[in-house]
C-alpha positions as CSV (number, residue, x, y, z in Angstrom):
1,X,0.0,0.0,0.0
2,X,1.4,3.4,-1.0
3,X,0.7,6.5,1.0
4,X,0.1,9.8,-0.6
5,X,1.7,12.1,0.1
6,X,4.9,10.3,0.9
7,X,6.2,10.6,4.4
8,X,9.5,11.8,3.0
9,X,7.8,14.7,1.4
10,X,5.9,15.6,4.6
11,X,9.1,15.3,6.6
12,X,10.8,17.8,4.4
13,X,8.4,20.4,5.9
14,X,8.1,19.0,9.4
15,X,11.1,16.8,10.2
16,X,9.8,15.1,13.3
17,X,7.0,12.5,12.9
18,X,5.5,13.3,16.3
19,X,5.5,17.0,15.6
20,X,3.9,16.3,12.2
21,X,1.0,14.4,14.0
22,X,0.6,17.3,16.4
23,X,0.6,20.0,13.7
24,X,-1.9,18.0,11.5
25,X,-4.2,17.4,14.4
26,X,-4.3,21.0,15.4
27,X,-4.9,22.2,11.9
28,X,-7.6,19.6,11.3
29,X,-9.4,20.9,14.4
30,X,-9.1,24.5,13.1
31,X,-10.5,23.4,9.7
32,X,-13.4,21.5,11.4
33,X,-14.3,24.3,13.7
34,X,-14.2,26.9,10.9
35,X,-16.4,24.7,8.7
36,X,-18.9,24.2,11.5
37,X,-19.1,27.9,12.3
38,X,-19.8,28.8,8.7
39,X,-22.2,25.9,8.2
40,X,-20.3,24.6,5.2
41,X,-19.9,20.8,4.7
42,X,-16.4,19.5,3.9
43,X,-15.9,17.3,0.9
44,X,-12.8,15.7,2.5
45,X,-12.0,14.9,6.1
46,X,-10.2,17.7,8.0
47,X,-7.1,15.5,8.6
48,X,-6.9,14.9,4.8
49,X,-7.1,18.6,4.2
50,X,-4.4,19.4,6.8
51,X,-2.0,16.8,5.4
52,X,-2.5,18.3,1.9
53,X,-1.6,21.7,3.3
54,X,1.7,20.3,4.7
55,X,2.4,18.5,1.5
56,X,1.9,21.7,-0.5
57,X,4.2,23.6,1.8
58,X,1.4,25.8,3.1
59,X,1.8,24.6,6.7
60,X,4.8,23.8,8.8
61,X,5.6,23.7,12.5
62,X,6.7,27.4,12.6
63,X,3.1,28.5,12.1
64,X,1.8,26.5,15.0
65,X,2.3,27.1,18.7
66,X,3.2,23.7,20.0
67,X,3.7,24.3,23.7
68,X,2.9,21.5,26.2
69,X,1.4,24.0,28.6
70,X,-1.2,25.1,26.1
71,X,-2.2,21.5,25.5
72,X,-2.7,20.9,29.2
73,X,-4.9,24.0,29.5
74,X,-7.0,22.9,26.5
75,X,-7.5,19.5,28.1
76,X,-8.4,20.9,31.4
77,X,-10.9,23.3,29.8
78,X,-12.5,20.5,27.9
79,X,-13.0,18.5,31.1
80,X,-15.0,21.4,32.7
């Protein structure tokens, strides 16, 4: 089974696999929330759209704030 886009291409923009997962997950949430607010249906899944953005060079780790503290605050807020 061949993956598209290739992991090597994605790693050229975000060199760490774990950071890649984090960046894609955050962007997918942003895409999903924006579509929900506007009431627009998505033709593809948000994760697919986020991965495409990375593969096209539109998204990299520099554009995302990836601090652990922010993740903890987000998780605590969701639990309330």
